[in-house]
C-alpha positions in Angstrom: -29.8 -47.3 76.5 -31.2 -48.8 80.2 -34.7 -46.6 79.4 -35.2 -48.6 75.9 -34.2 -51.9 77.2 -37.0 -51.5 80.0 -39.4 -50.7 77.4 -38.7 -53.4 75.3 -38.9 -56.0 78.3 -42.3 -54.3 79.0 -43.6 -54.8 75.5 -42.1 -58.0 75.7 -44.2 -59.0 79.2 -47.3 -57.4 77.1 -46.9 -59.8 74.3 -46.5 -62.8 76.3 -49.6 -62.3 78.4 -51.3 -62.3 74.9 -50.0 -65.3 73.5 -50.5 -67.2 76.5 -54.1 -66.3 76.0 -54.4 -67.0 73.2 -53.0 -70.5 73.6 -55.5 -71.3 76.4 -58.4 -70.1 74.1 -56.9 -72.5 71.5 -56.6 -75.5 74.1 -60.2 -75.1 74.6 -61.6 -75.2 71.7 -61.4 -79.3 71.0 -63.6 -80.0 74.2 -66.3 -77.6 72.0 -69.1 -79.7 70.4 -68.9 -78.2 66.8 -65.2 -78.7 67.2 -65.9 -82.6 65.7 -67.9 -81.1 62.3 -64.4 -79.0 61.5 -62.8 -81.0 58.3 -59.8 -82.2 58.4 -57.5 -79.9 56.8 -59.0 -77.2 60.2 -58.2 -79.8 62.5 -54.6 -80.0 60.9 -54.9 -75.8 61.2 -55.5 -75.8 65.2 -52.8 -78.0 65.8 -50.4 -76.1 64.2 -52.0 -72.9 65.8 -51.3 -74.3 69.1 -47.8 -75.7 68.3 -47.2 -72.0 67.1 -48.8 -70.0 70.1 -46.9 -72.7 72.6 -43.8 -71.9 70.5 -44.0 -67.8 71.0 -44.6 -68.3 74.8 -41.4 -70.8 75.0 -39.4 -68.5 73.2 -41.1 -65.1 75.0 -40.6 -67.0 78.7 -36.4 -67.8 77.4 -36.0 -64.0 76.7 -37.6 -63.1 79.2 -35.1 -65.3 81.6 -32.1 -64.3 79.3 -32.4 -60.4 80.3 -33.4 -61.3 83.9 -30.2 -63.2 83.8 -28.4 -60.6 82.4 -29.2 -57.9 84.5 -28.7 -59.6 87.6 -24.9 -60.0 86.3 -25.0 -56.3 85.9 -26.5 -55.1 89.1 -23.4 -57.4 90.8 -20.7 -56.0 88.9 -22.1 -52.8 89.8 -22.7 -53.4 93.3 -19.3 -54.9 93.3 -17.7 -51.8 91.9 -19.3 -49.5 94.4 -18.7 -52.1 97.7 -14.7 -52.1 96.8 -12.7 -49.4 96.8 -9.8 -51.2 95.9 -12.0 -52.3 92.0 -12.0 -50.2 89.2 -9.4 -48.6 87.4 -8.0 -46.6 90.3 -6.6 -49.7 91.9 -3.3 -49.8 90.2 -2.8 -46.7 91.3 -3.7 -47.7 95.2 -0.5 -48.8 97.0 -0.5 -49.6 100.9 1.7 -47.6 103.1 4.7 -49.1 104.8 
């Protein structure tokens, strides 16, 4: 399961980079001289594409942050189980001497 999750996260990182590059490219287009020759429909289409690219990048950032937070919680739980011998299923069986 961890391996599949890691592969999915790697693909997400690649997609995020691609979305950021496309978004950056779309943001530079209005500064070109030929942008003023576009029709009103083409300008609206450009605006929609910029908004979609921004939303895609934001969504991917949120997904990555959530996965990192979940991974940190799992790592903390693992380290607590291994560092505390009185935790886990055998903890109820352990009784202090005396």
